[in-house]
N, C-alpha and C positions, 0 to 999 in steps of 0.2 A: 287748396284745402278749403273746406267749407266750415262756416260757423254761423252762430246766431248773430243777427244785427238788429238793434232797436231803431224804431222810427217813431219820433215824437209826432203827435197829431194834435188837432184842436177838438178832437172828439171828447165830449163831456157827458153825454147821455147814452148809457148802454142800451136803453130801450129803443132809442132812435137808431142806434147802430144795428141792433138786431132786425128792426124793420127794414133798414136799408139792405142788409144782407139777404133777407127774405125776398125783397123786390128784385135783387140781382140774381136770385136763384142760387145763392151760395149757402151751403149748409154750415152749421156750427154746432158745437157742443158746449154746454154751459156747466160751470161748477155747481155742485149740489151740496147744500148744507155744509158750507165751508170746506168741502173737499174739492181741491183744485183738479182741473183736467190736465192730462199729460199731453204735451205737444212734441211730436217727433222731430228730431234733427238728425243730421248725418252722423254715422258711426255710433249710434246709440246715445248721442248727446240729446237729452230731453229737457224740457222746461215745464214748470207748472204754470197754469194760467187760470184766470177767471172765466175766460171764454177762448175756445179754439175754433178758428175759421178754417174750413176745408177749401183750399184753392183749386182743387181738382187733382190732387195727388196725395200720397200718404204722408207728406210733410205738411204740417199745419202752420197757421199764423197764430201766435199767442197774443192775447189781449189782456193787459193788466192795467189797473188803475195806479197812477203815480201822481200824487197830490190831487189835483182836481181834473186831470185829463187822463186819457188812455193812451198807452204805448202799444205799438204793434211790433212784435219781435218774432223773427223767423229766420230760417236758413234759406235766404233768398236765392242763393246759388242753386240749391237743390230744387226749389220750387220752379225756378226758370228752366232748369235742365229738364224737368219732367213734365212741365205744362207748356213751355214756350211763352209764358207770361212774365214780363219783367216786374221787378219790385215797383218801379215808378208807375207802370200801367195799373197794377193792382191797387196800389195806394190811392192813386188819382180816382179810379173808378169807385172805390169804397167811400172816399171822402166826398166826392161829388154827390153820390146818392144819399149819404148821411146829411149833407147840407140841404138837399132837396126835401128829404123827409122832415127835417127839423123846421124848415121854413113853412112847409105845408101844414104841419101841426100848429105852428104859431098863427098862421092865417085863419085856420078853423077856430082856434081858441078865441080869437078876437072878432069873430063873426063875419069875416070876409069870405068871398067866394072868388074862384078863379074865372076871369073873363076870357083871357087868352093865354096860351103857353107856347113858346117857341124854343126849340132846342137846337143848338149847334154843337160842334165838337167840344168847345171850351166853356160854353155858358148856357144857361137857361134863362129866358126872359119871361117873366110872369106879369100880367096885368090883373090886378084884383080890384074888387068893388065891395063896398058895404053900404047897404041901404039904411038910411037914418030914419 
């Protein structure tokens, strides 16, 4: 049996999340004027969300703010069944890109520029410089 499962994250900035999703080529739908979007689950179990991420099938990932962070809530079984992508892989991919976009934004805000960037499976190494 399938059901919705919440995943707590360290995501705090919805704009950086949307930028990360755009970079990853993942579409999303955003609530408009306090009208939540509906996220489909198995057997007509639906959730309301501030943002709905399309993982590549008709089942979405609900994004809702809880305190000062966002939770991702989805029918992960259905998503994995129809996309072949696991919950862990999707969450890691989104969180990694979110962290990258957040760091790049902070680097630019503080007047730094990227000198070198190296990426491996688990990490990204940046060398930045700011001329005084």
